[in-house]
C-alpha positions as CSV (number, residue, x, y, z in Angstrom):
1,X,0.6,-2.4,-21.4
2,X,-2.6,-0.8,-20.2
3,X,-3.5,-3.9,-18.3
4,X,-0.2,-3.8,-16.3
5,X,-0.3,0.1,-15.9
6,X,-4.3,-0.5,-14.4
7,X,-3.1,-3.3,-11.9
8,X,0.4,-0.6,-11.0
9,X,-2.3,2.1,-9.9
10,X,-5.0,0.1,-8.1
11,X,-1.9,-1.6,-5.8
12,X,-0.7,2.1,-5.3
13,X,-3.8,3.3,-4.1
14,X,-5.1,0.7,-1.5
15,X,-3.5,-0.4,1.5
16,X,-4.6,-2.4,4.4
17,X,-5.1,-1.3,8.1
18,X,-4.7,-3.7,10.7
19,X,-6.8,-3.7,14.1
20,X,-10.4,-4.7,15.3
21,X,-12.8,-4.5,12.8
22,X,-15.7,-5.1,14.8
23,X,-17.1,-5.3,18.6
24,X,-20.1,-6.3,20.5
25,X,-18.5,-6.5,24.2
26,X,-19.6,-8.8,26.7
27,X,-22.2,-7.9,29.5
28,X,-20.0,-8.9,32.0
29,X,-21.7,-11.0,34.3
30,X,-24.3,-11.6,31.6
31,X,-26.7,-14.5,30.1
32,X,-25.5,-17.5,28.5
33,X,-26.7,-18.7,25.8
34,X,-26.1,-23.1,24.9
35,X,-23.9,-23.4,22.0
36,X,-22.1,-27.0,22.0
37,X,-21.2,-30.3,20.4
38,X,-21.3,-33.1,23.2
39,X,-18.6,-35.9,22.7
40,X,-20.3,-37.6,25.4
41,X,-20.5,-41.4,24.0
42,X,-23.7,-41.9,22.7
43,X,-25.1,-38.4,23.8
44,X,-26.7,-35.3,22.0
45,X,-24.1,-34.4,19.5
46,X,-24.0,-31.0,18.0
47,X,-27.3,-30.2,20.0
48,X,-27.1,-26.5,20.7
49,X,-25.7,-23.4,17.8
50,X,-26.1,-19.7,18.6
51,X,-25.7,-17.6,15.3
52,X,-24.9,-13.4,16.0
53,X,-24.8,-11.3,12.7
54,X,-22.5,-8.8,12.2
55,X,-22.1,-6.3,8.8
56,X,-18.2,-4.3,8.1
57,X,-18.1,-1.3,7.0
58,X,-15.4,-1.5,4.1
59,X,-14.1,-4.8,2.4
60,X,-12.0,-6.7,5.1
61,X,-9.7,-10.0,5.9
62,X,-10.8,-11.2,9.6
63,X,-7.5,-13.4,10.7
64,X,-9.0,-13.6,14.6
65,X,-12.0,-14.1,16.4
66,X,-12.5,-13.2,20.0
67,X,-15.3,-14.0,22.1
68,X,-16.5,-14.9,25.9
69,X,-18.5,-17.8,26.9
70,X,-18.7,-19.9,30.6
71,X,-20.0,-22.8,31.8
72,X,-23.6,-23.5,33.7
73,X,-25.6,-26.7,34.7
74,X,-23.3,-28.3,37.5
75,X,-20.1,-30.5,36.1
76,X,-17.2,-27.9,36.7
77,X,-15.1,-26.7,33.9
78,X,-14.1,-29.8,31.5
79,X,-11.8,-30.0,29.2
80,X,-13.0,-28.4,25.7
81,X,-11.4,-30.7,22.8
82,X,-11.7,-27.9,20.1
83,X,-13.8,-25.2,18.5
84,X,-15.8,-25.1,15.2
85,X,-15.8,-21.3,14.2
86,X,-18.4,-20.6,11.3
87,X,-19.3,-17.9,9.0
88,X,-22.3,-17.8,7.0
89,X,-23.9,-15.6,4.5
90,X,-27.8,-14.2,5.2
91,X,-30.7,-15.5,3.9
92,X,-33.7,-12.9,4.4
93,X,-32.3,-11.6,8.0
94,X,-31.4,-15.6,8.9
95,X,-28.2,-17.8,8.7
96,X,-27.8,-18.7,5.2
97,X,-25.1,-20.9,3.7
98,X,-22.1,-21.7,4.7
99,X,-19.0,-19.4,3.5
100,X,-15.9,-20.5,6.2
101,X,-15.6,-23.3,8.5
102,X,-12.3,-23.0,11.2
103,X,-11.7,-26.2,12.9
104,X,-9.8,-25.2,16.3
105,X,-7.6,-27.1,18.4
106,X,-8.1,-27.0,22.0
107,X,-9.7,-24.7,24.2
108,X,-8.7,-21.3,22.1
109,X,-6.7,-20.2,24.9
110,X,-9.5,-20.3,27.2
111,X,-9.0,-17.6,30.3
112,X,-11.0,-16.9,33.5
113,X,-12.0,-13.2,33.4
114,X,-14.2,-13.6,36.6
115,X,-17.6,-14.3,37.4
116,X,-17.7,-17.3,36.0
117,X,-16.8,-15.7,32.8
118,X,-13.7,-16.7,30.2
119,X,-12.4,-15.2,27.2
120,X,-11.1,-17.2,24.0
121,X,-9.5,-16.5,20.5
122,X,-8.6,-17.8,17.5
123,X,-7.4,-17.5,14.1
124,X,-10.5,-18.1,11.6
125,X,-9.4,-16.1,7.8
126,X,-12.6,-15.3,6.5
127,X,-12.5,-12.2,3.6
128,X,-15.4,-10.2,4.0
129,X,-17.2,-7.6,1.6
130,X,-18.1,-4.0,2.8
131,X,-22.0,-3.3,4.1
132,X,-22.7,-7.0,3.5
133,X,-24.2,-8.7,6.8
134,X,-23.0,-12.2,7.6
135,X,-23.8,-14.4,10.6
136,X,-21.3,-16.3,13.0
137,X,-21.5,-19.6,15.0
138,X,-19.3,-20.9,17.8
139,X,-19.8,-24.1,19.2
140,X,-17.2,-26.2,22.0
141,X,-16.5,-29.8,21.7
142,X,-17.1,-30.9,24.9
143,X,-18.4,-33.3,27.2
144,X,-22.1,-32.7,28.7
145,X,-22.8,-31.9,31.2
146,X,-22.0,-29.3,32.2
147,X,-23.1,-26.8,29.2
148,X,-21.5,-24.2,27.3
149,X,-23.1,-20.8,26.5
150,X,-21.7,-18.0,24.7
151,X,-22.4,-14.7,26.7
152,X,-24.9,-11.8,26.0
153,X,-23.1,-8.8,25.0
154,X,-24.0,-5.1,26.2
155,X,-25.5,-2.4,23.9
156,X,-22.8,-1.9,21.2
157,X,-23.8,-1.0,17.8
158,X,-25.8,-4.8,17.0
159,X,-28.6,-5.2,15.8
160,X,-30.4,-6.9,19.2
161,X,-31.3,-10.6,16.8
162,X,-30.1,-13.4,16.9
163,X,-30.8,-17.2,16.4
164,X,-30.3,-20.8,18.4
165,X,-30.6,-24.3,17.3
166,X,-31.5,-26.5,19.9
167,X,-32.3,-29.9,19.7
168,X,-34.3,-29.7,16.8
169,X,-35.5,-26.1,16.9
170,X,-34.2,-22.8,15.8
171,X,-35.9,-19.6,17.1
172,X,-34.9,-15.8,17.6
173,X,-32.7,-15.1,20.5
174,X,-33.5,-11.0,21.2
175,X,-29.6,-9.9,22.3
176,X,-26.3,-10.1,20.8
177,X,-23.1,-11.9,21.6
178,X,-20.3,-10.9,22.3
179,X,-17.0,-11.3,20.0
180,X,-14.8,-9.4,18.9
181,X,-13.4,-9.4,14.8
182,X,-9.6,-8.1,14.2
183,X,-7.7,-8.4,10.9
184,X,-7.1,-5.9,7.8
185,X,-9.6,-3.6,6.3
186,X,-8.4,-1.7,2.9
187,X,-8.5,2.0,2.7
188,X,-7.6,4.2,0.3
189,X,-3.7,5.6,0.8
190,X,-3.8,8.9,1.3
191,X,-4.2,11.4,-1.9
192,X,-5.1,7.8,-4.1
193,X,-8.5,9.1,-5.3
194,X,-7.0,12.1,-6.8
195,X,-4.4,10.6,-8.1
196,X,-7.0,7.5,-9.8
197,X,-8.8,10.0,-11.5
198,X,-5.8,11.8,-12.9
199,X,-4.1,8.9,-13.5
200,X,-7.4,7.3,-15.2
201,X,-7.7,10.9,-17.4
202,X,-4.0,10.5,-18.8
203,X,-4.9,6.8,-19.7
204,X,-7.7,7.4,-21.7
205,X,-6.2,10.7,-23.7
206,X,-2.9,8.5,-24.4
207,X,-5.4,5.8,-25.8
208,X,-7.4,8.6,-28.1
209,X,-4.1,9.9,-29.0
210,X,-2.6,6.4,-30.2
211,X,-5.8,5.4,-31.6
212,X,-6.8,8.2,-32.9
213,X,-3.6,9.4,-34.9
């Protein structure tokens, strides 16, 4: 009885707010940093990965990731056959253990924005704890050349720290990257704090009467 009662109180007290959870806008135009899985037969393979970090204010469920990137190095605009969108834990200020990996078939709705920039969007479910640093990487599957790069972000509340793996070496990059996380943030409903306190006191009183009597 007590367990069911408590669950009812918690479910009634908290809801979800849908929308933008976190955003770092593109410089437009900015600088591209290579992040790519070369699908050419006998090619370089997964030779470049860019990682950027983020921290959400409260517990949230990420449902969609939007990002900006572009091509350089010649070769036109090739076909992207898929993207890998990965979330990692933090390890002393660097990407840690892989938490969630999402495979996206196709080019994630590639749309030309101008100045050579393209926007992308894909569903990428991820449950994040509030106040916890995580890392995001985005890697397309496409033939090399050209190179595809994740675009740098203008000042946006990020920490100006990212990392890039390139041909066996990982180094820190002094910039942020352009991406937006959308989803649902868990938020208390109006008056929920007072309700929780009141119901909690009532519950304790009921238990005291039950076991003292």
